[in-house]
C-alpha positions as a Markdown table, in Angstrom:
| # | Residue | x | y | z |
|---|---|---|---|---|
| 1 | Unk | 172.5 | -104.2 | -66.2 |
| 2 | Unk | 170.1 | -105.6 | -63.6 |
| 3 | Unk | 166.8 | -103.7 | -63.3 |
| 4 | Unk | 165.1 | -103.4 | -60.0 |
| 5 | Unk | 162.1 | -105.7 | -59.6 |
| 6 | Unk | 158.6 | -104.7 | -58.6 |
| 7 | Unk | 159.3 | -105.7 | -55.0 |
| 8 | Unk | 162.1 | -103.1 | -54.8 |
| 9 | Unk | 159.8 | -100.4 | -56.0 |
| 10 | Unk | 157.1 | -101.4 | -53.5 |
| 11 | Unk | 159.6 | -101.3 | -50.6 |
| 12 | Unk | 160.8 | -97.8 | -51.7 |
| 13 | Unk | 157.2 | -96.5 | -52.0 |
| 14 | Unk | 156.4 | -97.9 | -48.5 |
| 15 | Unk | 159.5 | -96.2 | -47.0 |
| 16 | Unk | 158.6 | -92.9 | -48.6 |
| 17 | Unk | 154.9 | -93.1 | -47.7 |
| 18 | Unk | 155.7 | -93.8 | -44.1 |
| 19 | Unk | 157.9 | -90.8 | -43.5 |
| 20 | Unk | 156.7 | -87.4 | -42.7 |
| 21 | Unk | 158.3 | -84.1 | -43.5 |
| 22 | Unk | 159.0 | -81.8 | -40.5 |
| 23 | Unk | 156.0 | -79.7 | -41.6 |
| 24 | Unk | 153.7 | -82.7 | -41.8 |
| 25 | Unk | 155.0 | -84.0 | -38.4 |
| 26 | Unk | 154.4 | -80.6 | -36.9 |
| 27 | Unk | 150.8 | -80.6 | -38.1 |
| 28 | Unk | 150.2 | -84.1 | -36.7 |
| 29 | Unk | 151.7 | -83.3 | -33.3 |
| 30 | Unk | 150.9 | -79.6 | -32.9 |
| 31 | Unk | 154.5 | -79.1 | -32.1 |
| 32 | Unk | 156.1 | -76.1 | -33.9 |
| 33 | Unk | 158.8 | -76.7 | -36.4 |
| 34 | Unk | 161.1 | -74.6 | -34.2 |
| 35 | Unk | 160.3 | -76.9 | -31.3 |
| 36 | Unk | 161.0 | -80.0 | -33.3 |
| 37 | Unk | 164.4 | -78.6 | -34.4 |
| 38 | Unk | 165.2 | -77.8 | -30.7 |
| 39 | Unk | 164.2 | -81.4 | -29.7 |
| 40 | Unk | 166.6 | -82.6 | -32.3 |
| 41 | Unk | 169.4 | -80.3 | -31.2 |
| 42 | Unk | 168.9 | -81.4 | -27.6 |
| 43 | Unk | 169.0 | -85.1 | -28.7 |
| 44 | Unk | 165.5 | -85.7 | -27.3 |
| 45 | Unk | 163.8 | -86.6 | -30.6 |
| 46 | Unk | 166.1 | -87.5 | -33.4 |
| 47 | Unk | 164.4 | -87.6 | -36.9 |
| 48 | Unk | 164.0 | -91.0 | -38.4 |
| 49 | Unk | 166.0 | -89.7 | -41.4 |
| 50 | Unk | 168.0 | -86.7 | -42.3 |
| 51 | Unk | 168.6 | -86.1 | -46.0 |
| 52 | Unk | 172.5 | -85.8 | -46.3 |
| 53 | Unk | 172.2 | -83.5 | -49.3 |
| 54 | Unk | 169.5 | -81.1 | -48.2 |
| 55 | Unk | 169.5 | -81.5 | -44.4 |
| 56 | Unk | 165.7 | -82.0 | -44.5 |
| 57 | Unk | 164.3 | -83.9 | -41.5 |
| 58 | Unk | 161.9 | -86.8 | -41.9 |
| 59 | Unk | 159.9 | -88.5 | -39.1 |
| 60 | Unk | 158.2 | -91.8 | -38.8 |
| 61 | Unk | 154.6 | -92.1 | -37.6 |
| 62 | Unk | 155.8 | -94.2 | -34.7 |
| 63 | Unk | 157.5 | -91.0 | -33.4 |
| 64 | Unk | 154.3 | -89.2 | -32.8 |
| 65 | Unk | 153.7 | -90.7 | -29.4 |
| 66 | Unk | 157.2 | -90.1 | -28.1 |
| 67 | Unk | 157.1 | -86.5 | -29.4 |
| 68 | Unk | 153.9 | -85.8 | -27.4 |
| 69 | Unk | 155.4 | -87.5 | -24.3 |
| 70 | Unk | 158.4 | -85.3 | -24.5 |
| 71 | Unk | 156.2 | -82.2 | -24.7 |
| 72 | Unk | 154.2 | -83.2 | -21.6 |
| 73 | Unk | 157.4 | -83.8 | -19.7 |
| 74 | Unk | 158.8 | -80.4 | -20.7 |
| 75 | Unk | 155.5 | -78.8 | -19.8 |
| 76 | Unk | 156.0 | -80.3 | -16.3 |
| 77 | Unk | 159.5 | -79.0 | -16.1 |
| 78 | Unk | 161.2 | -82.4 | -16.1 |
| 79 | Unk | 165.0 | -81.6 | -16.3 |
| 80 | Unk | 166.7 | -82.4 | -19.6 |
| 81 | Unk | 169.0 | -84.9 | -17.9 |
| 82 | Unk | 166.1 | -86.8 | -16.4 |
| 83 | Unk | 164.2 | -86.7 | -19.6 |
| 84 | Unk | 167.1 | -88.2 | -21.5 |
| 85 | Unk | 167.4 | -91.0 | -18.9 |
| 86 | Unk | 163.7 | -91.7 | -19.3 |
| 87 | Unk | 164.0 | -91.8 | -23.1 |
| 88 | Unk | 167.1 | -94.0 | -23.0 |
| 89 | Unk | 165.4 | -96.5 | -20.6 |
| 90 | Unk | 162.3 | -96.5 | -22.8 |
| 91 | Unk | 164.2 | -97.1 | -26.0 |
| 92 | Unk | 166.7 | -99.6 | -24.6 |
| 93 | Unk | 164.1 | -102.4 | -24.6 |
| 94 | Unk | 165.6 | -103.9 | -21.5 |
| 95 | Unk | 162.4 | -105.5 | -20.3 |
| 96 | Unk | 161.6 | -105.1 | -16.6 |
| 97 | Unk | 164.8 | -103.3 | -15.8 |
| 98 | Unk | 164.3 | -100.7 | -18.4 |
| 99 | Unk | 160.6 | -100.1 | -17.5 |
| 100 | Unk | 161.6 | -99.9 | -13.8 |
| 101 | Unk | 164.3 | -97.3 | -14.6 |
| 102 | Unk | 161.8 | -95.2 | -16.7 |
| 103 | Unk | 159.1 | -95.4 | -14.0 |
| 104 | Unk | 161.6 | -94.3 | -11.3 |
| 105 | Unk | 162.3 | -91.1 | -13.3 |
| 106 | Unk | 158.6 | -90.4 | -13.6 |
| 107 | Unk | 157.8 | -91.2 | -10.0 |
| 108 | Unk | 160.6 | -89.0 | -8.7 |
| 109 | Unk | 159.5 | -86.0 | -10.7 |
| 110 | Unk | 155.9 | -86.5 | -9.7 |
| 111 | Unk | 156.9 | -86.3 | -6.1 |
| 112 | Unk | 158.7 | -83.1 | -6.8 |
| 113 | Unk | 155.6 | -81.7 | -8.5 |
| 114 | Unk | 153.4 | -82.7 | -5.6 |
| 115 | Unk | 155.8 | -81.0 | -3.2 |
| 116 | Unk | 155.8 | -77.9 | -5.3 |
| 117 | Unk | 152.0 | -77.9 | -5.6 |
| 118 | Unk | 151.8 | -78.3 | -1.8 |
| 119 | Unk | 154.2 | -75.3 | -1.3 |
| 120 | Unk | 152.2 | -73.2 | -3.8 |
| 121 | Unk | 148.9 | -74.0 | -2.1 |
| 122 | Unk | 150.3 | -73.1 | 1.3 |
| 123 | Unk | 151.8 | -69.9 | -0.1 |
| 124 | Unk | 148.4 | -68.9 | -1.4 |
| 125 | Unk | 146.8 | -69.7 | 1.9 |
| 126 | Unk | 149.4 | -67.5 | 3.7 |
| 127 | Unk | 148.9 | -64.7 | 1.3 |
| 128 | Unk | 145.1 | -64.8 | 1.8 |
| 129 | Unk | 145.7 | -64.5 | 5.5 |
| 130 | Unk | 148.1 | -61.6 | 5.1 |
| 131 | Unk | 145.6 | -59.8 | 2.9 |
| 132 | Unk | 142.7 | -60.3 | 5.3 |
| 133 | Unk | 142.7 | -57.5 | 7.9 |
| 134 | Unk | 140.5 | -59.6 | 10.2 |
| 135 | Unk | 142.8 | -62.6 | 10.3 |
| 136 | Unk | 145.1 | -62.9 | 13.3 |
| 137 | Unk | 146.8 | -65.6 | 15.2 |
| 138 | Unk | 146.1 | -66.1 | 18.9 |
| 139 | Unk | 149.0 | -65.0 | 21.1 |
| 140 | Unk | 149.3 | -65.0 | 24.9 |
| 141 | Unk | 151.9 | -64.8 | 27.6 |
| 142 | Unk | 152.8 | -68.0 | 29.4 |
| 143 | Unk | 155.4 | -69.1 | 31.9 |
| 144 | Unk | 157.1 | -72.2 | 30.8 |
| 145 | Unk | 158.1 | -74.5 | 33.7 |
| 146 | Unk | 161.7 | -75.5 | 34.4 |
| 147 | Unk | 162.8 | -78.7 | 32.6 |
| 148 | Unk | 165.6 | -81.1 | 32.7 |
| 149 | Unk | 166.7 | -82.0 | 29.2 |
| 150 | Unk | 169.3 | -83.7 | 27.1 |
| 151 | Unk | 170.6 | -81.1 | 24.7 |
| 152 | Unk | 172.9 | -80.7 | 21.7 |
| 153 | Unk | 174.2 | -77.1 | 21.2 |
| 154 | Unk | 176.0 | -76.0 | 18.1 |
| 155 | Unk | 176.9 | -72.9 | 16.0 |
| 156 | Unk | 174.9 | -73.2 | 12.7 |
| 157 | Unk | 177.1 | -71.9 | 9.8 |
| 158 | Unk | 175.8 | -69.5 | 7.2 |
| 159 | Unk | 174.0 | -71.3 | 4.3 |
| 160 | Unk | 173.6 | -74.6 | 6.2 |
| 161 | Unk | 170.6 | -76.8 | 5.5 |
| 162 | Unk | 168.6 | -78.6 | 8.2 |
| 163 | Unk | 171.0 | -81.6 | 8.3 |
| 164 | Unk | 172.4 | -80.1 | 11.6 |
| 165 | Unk | 169.0 | -80.6 | 13.2 |
| 166 | Unk | 168.7 | -84.1 | 12.0 |
| 167 | Unk | 172.2 | -85.0 | 13.3 |
| 168 | Unk | 171.4 | -83.4 | 16.7 |
| 169 | Unk | 168.2 | -85.4 | 17.0 |
| 170 | Unk | 170.0 | -88.7 | 16.1 |
| 171 | Unk | 172.5 | -88.1 | 18.9 |
| 172 | Unk | 169.7 | -87.2 | 21.3 |
| 173 | Unk | 167.7 | -90.3 | 20.5 |
| 174 | Unk | 170.8 | -92.4 | 20.9 |
| 175 | Unk | 171.4 | -90.8 | 24.4 |
| 176 | Unk | 167.8 | -91.1 | 25.5 |
| 177 | Unk | 167.6 | -94.8 | 24.6 |
| 178 | Unk | 163.8 | -94.7 | 24.4 |
| 179 | Unk | 161.4 | -92.1 | 23.2 |
| 180 | Unk | 160.7 | -89.5 | 25.9 |
| 181 | Unk | 157.1 | -88.8 | 27.0 |
| 182 | Unk | 157.4 | -85.1 | 26.4 |
| 183 | Unk | 158.0 | -83.6 | 23.0 |
| 184 | Unk | 161.4 | -82.3 | 21.7 |
| 185 | Unk | 162.2 | -78.7 | 21.3 |
| 186 | Unk | 164.8 | -76.2 | 20.2 |
| 187 | Unk | 166.2 | -72.9 | 21.5 |
| 188 | Unk | 167.5 | -70.5 | 18.8 |
| 189 | Unk | 169.3 | -67.2 | 18.8 |
| 190 | Unk | 167.5 | -64.6 | 16.8 |
| 191 | Unk | 170.7 | -64.1 | 14.7 |
| 192 | Unk | 170.0 | -67.6 | 13.2 |
| 193 | Unk | 167.1 | -66.0 | 11.4 |
| 194 | Unk | 168.3 | -62.4 | 10.9 |
| 195 | Unk | 171.8 | -63.2 | 9.9 |
| 196 | Unk | 171.5 | -66.8 | 8.6 |
| 197 | Unk | 173.8 | -68.2 | 11.2 |
| 198 | Unk | 173.9 | -68.5 | 15.0 |
| 199 | Unk | 173.6 | -70.6 | 18.1 |
| 200 | Unk | 171.1 | -73.4 | 18.3 |
| 201 | Unk | 170.2 | -75.9 | 21.0 |
| 202 | Unk | 168.1 | -78.9 | 20.3 |
| 203 | Unk | 166.7 | -80.8 | 23.2 |
| 204 | Unk | 164.7 | -83.8 | 24.5 |
| 205 | Unk | 163.1 | -83.8 | 27.9 |
| 206 | Unk | 164.6 | -86.6 | 30.0 |
| 207 | Unk | 164.2 | -87.7 | 33.6 |
| 208 | Unk | 167.0 | -90.4 | 33.5 |
| 209 | Unk | 170.6 | -89.2 | 33.8 |
| 210 | Unk | 172.8 | -89.0 | 30.8 |
| 211 | Unk | 174.2 | -92.5 | 30.1 |
| 212 | Unk | 178.0 | -93.0 | 30.0 |
| 213 | Unk | 177.9 | -94.2 | 26.4 |
| 214 | Unk | 175.9 | -91.2 | 25.1 |
| 215 | Unk | 177.3 | -89.3 | 22.1 |
| 216 | Unk | 179.9 | -86.7 | 23.0 |
| 217 | Unk | 177.7 | -83.9 | 21.6 |
| 218 | Unk | 174.9 | -84.5 | 24.2 |
| 219 | Unk | 174.9 | -82.9 | 27.6 |
| 220 | Unk | 172.4 | -82.4 | 30.5 |
| 221 | Unk | 170.8 | -79.0 | 30.7 |
| 222 | Unk | 168.4 | -77.6 | 33.2 |
| 223 | Unk | 166.1 | -75.1 | 31.5 |
| 224 | Unk | 165.0 | -72.5 | 34.0 |
| 225 | Unk | 161.4 | -71.1 | 34.3 |
| 226 | Unk | 160.9 | -68.7 | 31.5 |
| 227 | Unk | 158.3 | -66.2 | 30.4 |
| 228 | Unk | 157.3 | -66.0 | 26.7 |
| 229 | Unk | 154.8 | -64.6 | 24.3 |
| 230 | Unk | 153.5 | -67.9 | 22.8 |
| 231 | Unk | 151.4 | -69.1 | 19.9 |
| 232 | Unk | 150.7 | -72.6 | 18.6 |
| 233 | Unk | 151.5 | -73.0 | 14.9 |
| 234 | Unk | 149.2 | -75.4 | 13.1 |
| 235 | Unk | 150.4 | -77.4 | 10.0 |
| 236 | Unk | 153.7 | -77.5 | 8.1 |
| 237 | Unk | 156.4 | -75.0 | 8.7 |
| 238 | Unk | 156.2 | -73.2 | 5.3 |
| 239 | Unk | 154.3 | -70.3 | 6.9 |
| 240 | Unk | 156.0 | -70.5 | 10.3 |
| 241 | Unk | 157.1 | -66.9 | 9.7 |
| 242 | Unk | 153.5 | -65.8 | 10.1 |
| 243 | Unk | 153.5 | -67.2 | 13.6 |
| 244 | Unk | 156.8 | -65.6 | 14.4 |
| 245 | Unk | 155.5 | -62.3 | 13.1 |
| 246 | Unk | 152.4 | -62.7 | 15.4 |
| 247 | Unk | 154.4 | -63.3 | 18.6 |
| 248 | Unk | 157.0 | -60.7 | 17.8 |
| 249 | Unk | 154.4 | -58.1 | 17.0 |
| 250 | Unk | 152.5 | -59.0 | 20.2 |
| 251 | Unk | 155.7 | -58.5 | 22.3 |
| 252 | Unk | 156.4 | -55.2 | 20.7 |
| 253 | Unk | 152.9 | -53.9 | 21.0 |
| 254 | Unk | 152.8 | -54.5 | 24.7 |
| 255 | Unk | 156.3 | -53.4 | 25.4 |
| 256 | Unk | 157.5 | -56.9 | 26.4 |
| 257 | Unk | 161.3 | -56.8 | 26.3 |
| 258 | Unk | 162.6 | -59.7 | 24.2 |
| 259 | Unk | 165.5 | -61.9 | 25.1 |
| 260 | Unk | 167.9 | -63.1 | 22.4 |
| 261 | Unk | 166.2 | -66.5 | 22.2 |
| 262 | Unk | 163.1 | -68.0 | 20.7 |
| 263 | Unk | 162.0 | -71.5 | 21.6 |
| 264 | Unk | 160.1 | -74.0 | 19.6 |
| 265 | Unk | 158.4 | -77.1 | 21.1 |
| 266 | Unk | 157.4 | -79.7 | 18.5 |
| 267 | Unk | 154.1 | -80.8 | 20.1 |
| 268 | Unk | 153.2 | -82.9 | 17.1 |
| 269 | Unk | 155.8 | -83.3 | 14.3 |
| 270 | Unk | 157.3 | -85.6 | 11.8 |
| 271 | Unk | 158.3 | -88.0 | 14.6 |
| 272 | Unk | 154.6 | -88.5 | 15.3 |
| 273 | Unk | 152.8 | -88.4 | 12.0 |
| 274 | Unk | 153.6 | -88.3 | 8.3 |
| 275 | Unk | 150.8 | -85.8 | 7.7 |
| 276 | Unk | 152.1 | -82.2 | 7.9 |
| 277 | Unk | 148.6 | -80.8 | 8.3 |
| 278 | Unk | 148.5 | -82.4 | 11.8 |
| 279 | Unk | 151.8 | -80.9 | 13.0 |
| 280 | Unk | 151.6 | -78.5 | 15.9 |
| 281 | Unk | 154.5 | -76.3 | 17.0 |
| 282 | Unk | 154.6 | -74.1 | 20.0 |
| 283 | Unk | 156.5 | -70.8 | 19.3 |
| 284 | Unk | 157.7 | -69.1 | 22.4 |
| 285 | Unk | 159.2 | -65.6 | 22.0 |
| 286 | Unk | 161.2 | -65.4 | 25.3 |
| 287 | Unk | 160.8 | -62.1 | 27.1 |
| 288 | Unk | 162.1 | -60.5 | 30.3 |
| 289 | Unk | 159.6 | -61.0 | 33.1 |
| 290 | Unk | 158.0 | -57.9 | 34.6 |
| 291 | Unk | 158.4 | -55.8 | 31.5 |
| 292 | Unk | 155.7 | -54.1 | 29.4 |
| 293 | Unk | 152.0 | -53.9 | 30.2 |
| 294 | Unk | 149.5 | -56.7 | 30.7 |
| 295 | Unk | 147.8 | -57.7 | 27.5 |
| 296 | Unk | 144.7 | -58.7 | 29.6 |
| 297 | Unk | 144.2 | -55.1 | 30.7 |
| 298 | Unk | 145.2 | -53.4 | 27.5 |
| 299 | Unk | 143.5 | -52.7 | 24.2 |
| 300 | Unk | 145.4 | -53.7 | 21.1 |
| 301 | Unk | 145.9 | -50.5 | 19.1 |
| 302 | Unk | 144.5 | -50.5 | 15.6 |
| 303 | Unk | 146.8 | -51.2 | 12.7 |
| 304 | Unk | 147.9 | -48.0 | 10.9 |
């Protein structure tokens, strides 16, 4: 019978000394044993060895860094599917291609986190405004002049995203041929907001006639002179509802009879700058001329 030599014993001792029980690995990483078992079940962190007789899990010291990386990603709510893609790219050893794939997963999620942080910050700012009795948005009554525009009108279905607006603007840009001097706008039935579906008209001011090769969705429209309670919304559209609330409350307070349309004019928007904090949107709550009392000669009643 051949007995194992000293080198065999040394290799076995090295292998045993380099593996950590799940309890030891938990102490090293500050990840609970329950979490490590869950990572194994989710195929995120597979132990270096599982004893076939006892089912005990053993980990290698080299797995400490990946374990903490997984924890950070889960703390940041990286979806499991994306985390698996990242780990597969990292472990594939595919050189530049593998690193690029892993970096793409991280970059995409960081953008999502930045967007979420921005929305949270804006929600906090809006809440502070709502909780401040002295905070109010400036609203007045204006007469919007008649305009000749190129327009796309459509019925927005329930549950639709904003792709309908993007498609309308593409058709309008194609028809206009060059960027108009005046900003674009939109006219929306109140049902679009109260019911989640309704009629919308997106327009671009244009002096030139509609070209014969314009998209079939585009038509010429002459907007009449119209009277509205107006306010200019500053910044991104996350809290546009506060400006709507201001103009709607203003109209009700002064007995200004609303029409079934609200108009938005995108004075400065994504077409002009990539910085949402610089956006400016005119919100015009269209009213019937000659109704109500003049805000200039009336005192705004106190809030109840």
